[in-house]
C-alpha positions as CSV (number, residue, x, y, z in Angstrom):
1,X,-146.4,15.4,-46.7
2,X,-143.5,15.8,-49.1
3,X,-142.7,18.8,-47.2
4,X,-142.6,17.3,-44.0
5,X,-139.5,14.5,-44.7
6,X,-137.9,17.0,-45.9
7,X,-137.9,19.4,-43.4
8,X,-137.1,16.6,-41.1
9,X,-133.9,15.6,-42.6
10,X,-132.9,19.3,-42.4
11,X,-133.2,18.6,-38.3
12,X,-131.8,15.5,-38.6
13,X,-128.5,17.2,-40.0
14,X,-128.8,20.1,-38.2
15,X,-129.1,17.8,-34.5
16,X,-126.0,15.9,-36.5
17,X,-123.8,18.6,-36.6
18,X,-124.3,20.1,-33.3
19,X,-124.1,16.8,-31.8
20,X,-120.6,16.4,-33.4
21,X,-119.3,19.8,-32.8
22,X,-120.3,18.9,-28.9
23,X,-118.6,15.4,-28.9
24,X,-115.5,17.2,-30.7
25,X,-115.0,19.7,-28.1
26,X,-115.7,16.9,-25.0
27,X,-112.9,14.8,-26.7
28,X,-110.4,17.9,-26.7
29,X,-111.4,18.0,-22.8
30,X,-110.9,14.6,-21.9
31,X,-107.7,14.2,-23.8
32,X,-106.1,16.3,-21.7
33,X,-104.7,18.6,-24.6
34,X,-103.0,21.8,-23.7
35,X,-104.9,24.1,-26.0
36,X,-107.2,26.8,-24.7
37,X,-108.7,29.4,-26.4
38,X,-109.0,32.5,-25.4
39,X,-111.0,35.2,-26.9
40,X,-110.4,38.8,-27.0
41,X,-112.9,41.9,-26.5
42,X,-115.0,42.6,-29.2
43,X,-113.7,45.9,-29.8
44,X,-110.3,44.1,-30.2
45,X,-108.5,41.6,-32.3
46,X,-110.3,38.8,-33.1
47,X,-107.8,35.9,-33.1
48,X,-107.2,33.5,-30.3
49,X,-103.9,33.0,-28.1
50,X,-102.8,29.7,-27.9
51,X,-100.9,28.6,-24.4
52,X,-98.9,26.0,-23.5
53,X,-100.6,24.3,-20.3
54,X,-97.4,22.3,-19.4
55,X,-94.9,24.7,-20.2
56,X,-93.2,24.8,-16.9
57,X,-92.9,21.0,-16.6
58,X,-90.0,19.6,-18.5
59,X,-90.1,16.0,-19.3
60,X,-87.3,14.0,-20.8
61,X,-88.0,10.8,-22.9
62,X,-85.8,7.8,-23.2
63,X,-84.5,9.3,-26.5
64,X,-83.8,12.3,-24.9
65,X,-79.6,13.1,-25.1
66,X,-79.3,14.1,-21.4
67,X,-77.7,17.4,-20.6
68,X,-74.2,17.6,-20.1
69,X,-73.1,19.6,-16.8
70,X,-69.7,21.7,-16.4
71,X,-67.5,20.0,-13.3
72,X,-67.0,22.5,-10.8
73,X,-63.8,23.2,-9.0
74,X,-64.0,22.2,-5.2
75,X,-61.5,24.7,-2.7
76,X,-58.8,22.6,-1.2
77,X,-60.6,23.4,2.2
78,X,-64.2,21.7,0.8
79,X,-62.3,18.6,-0.1
80,X,-61.5,17.5,3.4
81,X,-64.0,15.6,5.1
82,X,-66.3,16.9,7.9
83,X,-65.0,16.9,11.3
84,X,-68.0,16.0,13.6
85,X,-68.5,18.7,16.5
86,X,-67.2,16.6,19.1
87,X,-64.5,15.1,17.6
88,X,-61.0,15.3,19.8
89,X,-58.8,18.1,18.3
90,X,-55.7,17.1,16.6
91,X,-52.6,17.7,18.7
92,X,-50.0,20.3,17.0
93,X,-46.0,19.5,17.4
94,X,-45.6,21.5,20.0
95,X,-48.9,20.6,22.1
96,X,-47.9,17.1,21.7
97,X,-44.3,17.7,23.1
98,X,-45.7,19.6,26.1
99,X,-47.9,16.7,26.4
100,X,-45.1,13.6,26.5
101,X,-43.2,16.1,28.5
102,X,-46.1,15.9,31.4
103,X,-46.6,12.8,30.7
104,X,-43.1,11.9,31.1
105,X,-42.6,14.5,34.9
106,X,-45.7,12.4,35.6
107,X,-43.9,9.2,35.7
108,X,-41.1,11.0,38.0
109,X,-42.3,10.0,41.4
110,X,-39.4,10.3,43.3
111,X,-37.4,13.1,43.8
112,X,-33.6,13.2,42.6
113,X,-32.9,13.9,46.5
114,X,-34.1,15.2,49.7
115,X,-32.9,16.9,52.4
116,X,-34.0,15.7,55.8
117,X,-31.5,17.1,58.5
118,X,-31.1,19.5,59.9
119,X,-34.5,20.8,60.1
120,X,-35.7,24.2,58.9
121,X,-35.2,26.7,61.8
122,X,-32.8,24.6,63.6
123,X,-30.2,25.9,66.2
124,X,-26.6,25.0,66.9
125,X,-24.3,26.4,69.5
126,X,-21.4,24.4,66.9
127,X,-20.0,25.9,64.1
128,X,-19.7,22.4,62.3
129,X,-22.5,21.3,61.2
130,X,-23.6,17.6,59.2
131,X,-26.2,18.4,56.5
132,X,-27.6,15.3,54.8
133,X,-30.6,12.9,53.5
134,X,-31.9,10.9,50.6
135,X,-30.7,10.7,47.2
136,X,-31.0,8.2,44.1
137,X,-28.2,6.1,43.2
138,X,-25.6,8.1,40.9
139,X,-26.6,11.1,42.4
140,X,-23.9,14.1,43.3
141,X,-24.9,16.2,46.0
142,X,-23.5,20.4,45.3
143,X,-23.0,23.1,47.7
144,X,-21.0,25.3,46.3
145,X,-17.2,23.3,45.2
146,X,-18.3,21.1,47.9
147,X,-19.8,17.7,46.6
148,X,-21.1,14.6,48.4
149,X,-22.3,11.1,46.2
150,X,-25.4,9.3,47.2
151,X,-24.1,6.1,48.9
152,X,-26.5,3.4,49.6
153,X,-29.6,5.9,48.9
154,X,-27.9,8.5,51.4
155,X,-25.7,11.2,51.2
156,X,-24.1,14.0,54.0
157,X,-22.1,16.8,54.1
158,X,-20.4,18.2,57.0
159,X,-20.3,22.2,56.6
160,X,-19.1,25.3,59.0
161,X,-22.1,28.0,59.9
162,X,-21.2,31.6,60.6
163,X,-23.0,32.8,63.4
164,X,-26.2,33.9,63.2
165,X,-28.5,33.1,60.8
166,X,-27.5,30.7,57.8
167,X,-29.5,29.4,54.8
168,X,-28.0,26.6,52.7
169,X,-28.8,25.8,49.2
170,X,-28.0,22.2,47.5
171,X,-28.4,21.1,44.2
172,X,-28.1,18.0,41.9
173,X,-28.5,17.4,37.9
174,X,-30.1,14.5,37.1
175,X,-29.4,12.3,34.7
176,X,-32.0,14.0,32.0
177,X,-30.1,17.3,33.0
178,X,-33.2,18.3,34.8
179,X,-31.6,20.1,38.3
180,X,-33.1,20.1,41.8
181,X,-32.6,22.2,44.9
182,X,-33.1,22.1,48.5
183,X,-32.5,24.6,50.8
184,X,-32.5,24.6,54.9
185,X,-32.1,27.9,57.6
186,X,-30.3,26.8,60.5
187,X,-28.6,29.5,63.4
188,X,-25.2,29.1,64.9
189,X,-25.7,30.5,68.6
190,X,-22.1,31.3,69.0
191,X,-21.3,32.1,72.8
192,X,-19.9,35.4,73.8
193,X,-16.6,33.3,73.8
194,X,-17.1,32.6,69.8
195,X,-17.8,36.1,69.4
196,X,-14.6,37.7,71.2
197,X,-12.3,38.9,68.5
198,X,-9.8,36.4,68.1
199,X,-6.4,36.6,69.6
200,X,-3.8,38.3,67.4
201,X,-1.4,34.7,67.7
202,X,-2.4,33.4,64.6
203,X,-1.2,29.6,65.3
204,X,-4.6,29.3,66.8
205,X,-6.1,29.9,63.7
206,X,-6.5,26.2,62.7
207,X,-9.9,25.2,61.0
208,X,-10.6,21.6,59.0
209,X,-13.7,20.1,57.1
210,X,-13.9,17.2,55.3
211,X,-16.2,16.8,52.1
212,X,-17.5,13.3,51.7
213,X,-17.2,11.1,54.9
214,X,-17.5,7.2,52.9
215,X,-16.8,6.5,49.7
216,X,-17.3,3.9,47.2
217,X,-14.8,4.0,44.5
218,X,-12.2,1.0,44.1
219,X,-9.5,3.2,45.5
220,X,-11.6,5.1,48.4
221,X,-10.5,8.7,49.4
222,X,-11.7,11.9,51.0
223,X,-11.1,15.0,50.4
224,X,-10.1,17.5,53.6
225,X,-9.6,21.8,53.7
226,X,-9.5,24.3,55.7
227,X,-7.1,27.6,56.8
228,X,-4.3,27.8,59.2
229,X,-1.2,30.7,59.1
230,X,0.4,30.6,55.6
231,X,3.1,28.5,55.7
232,X,1.5,26.0,58.3
233,X,2.1,22.5,57.1
234,X,-1.1,20.0,58.1
235,X,-1.0,16.1,57.9
236,X,-3.6,13.7,57.7
237,X,-2.8,10.7,59.7
238,X,-5.4,7.1,59.7
239,X,-4.5,3.6,60.4
240,X,-5.5,2.9,56.3
241,X,-3.8,6.3,54.3
242,X,-2.0,9.0,54.8
243,X,-0.9,12.7,53.7
244,X,0.1,16.3,54.2
245,X,0.0,19.8,52.6
246,X,1.1,23.4,53.3
247,X,-1.5,26.2,53.5
248,X,-0.9,29.1,51.3
249,X,0.0,32.9,51.1
250,X,-3.8,33.2,52.2
251,X,-3.5,30.6,54.6
252,X,-6.0,28.0,52.4
253,X,-5.3,24.4,52.1
254,X,-6.6,21.6,50.9
255,X,-5.6,17.9,51.0
256,X,-6.5,14.7,49.4
257,X,-6.3,11.1,50.9
258,X,-6.0,7.9,49.8
259,X,-7.0,4.9,51.7
260,X,-6.1,1.9,49.4
261,X,-6.2,-0.5,52.2
262,X,-9.6,0.5,54.0
263,X,-11.3,-2.5,54.8
264,X,-15.0,-2.5,53.6
265,X,-17.6,-1.3,55.5
266,X,-15.6,-0.6,58.5
267,X,-15.5,3.2,60.0
268,X,-12.3,4.5,61.0
269,X,-10.4,8.0,62.3
270,X,-8.6,10.3,60.7
271,X,-6.4,13.2,62.3
272,X,-5.8,16.1,61.1
273,X,-3.2,18.1,62.7
274,X,-1.5,21.7,61.5
275,X,2.2,22.1,63.0
276,X,1.2,25.0,64.7
277,X,-0.2,22.4,67.3
278,X,-3.7,21.9,66.2
279,X,-5.6,19.3,65.5
280,X,-9.0,17.9,64.5
281,X,-10.6,14.5,63.8
282,X,-12.7,13.0,61.6
283,X,-14.2,9.5,60.3
284,X,-14.1,7.5,57.3
285,X,-15.8,4.5,55.9
286,X,-15.3,2.7,52.1
287,X,-18.3,1.5,51.0
288,X,-17.4,-0.7,47.7
289,X,-20.5,-1.0,44.8
290,X,-21.4,-4.6,45.1
């Protein structure tokens, strides 16, 4: 009987030891500990190897200082704000200038001048033909050395055609320096008499032309010119002005006649007469501004 209590005490003590060890292992498992024991094969080392289960996870406590980062230099091209793909393209100075020029050009809806008569391919049986059309105020129409001014939105110029085909080109320069051209092709169907050789008697060779036909200046005037036998005297006469000149050694002459007493908007006749006996008449109108 004495032996049984002793045996029972030994067994109880062993159970307590085993249970305590078991409870210690379970406590380690449930506490989330990061230590694990790896046993090597029996033929190797008997030491244990401890590994960190959360080695790859970095944690930061409230008392742990934050890591300092070194600022990275960003190229200037990366500093600019990103531009959406559908954003309008920024115009260069050259593109902007072209745009302004195109816009300015589109604003000019009315041409500087037009050439309305005669029509293209028109045919004439006389050599002297009047050309004309419309023009902006203050515009001068040029044909070589001859000039026609815009009067009340219209212009005209008399020219002498050569037998056959004549291509006549007129031009003007606008206030901004832009140049405009207009041209027309006409025909002078010279008669057989006109195509004959001119008589040797040069006294019949007298030709006179008029430059303007109208003038809006305070003292209106017109310029007449032409050809005649060298030394021929040419006289211009009218009810409101006159003048005279002499053909040079090449037979050319030019005469500027003022009509200071001409009434406004009244058309009158100006007669050009050569000392050889030939003459030619023109009409003139003073058109003062206002």
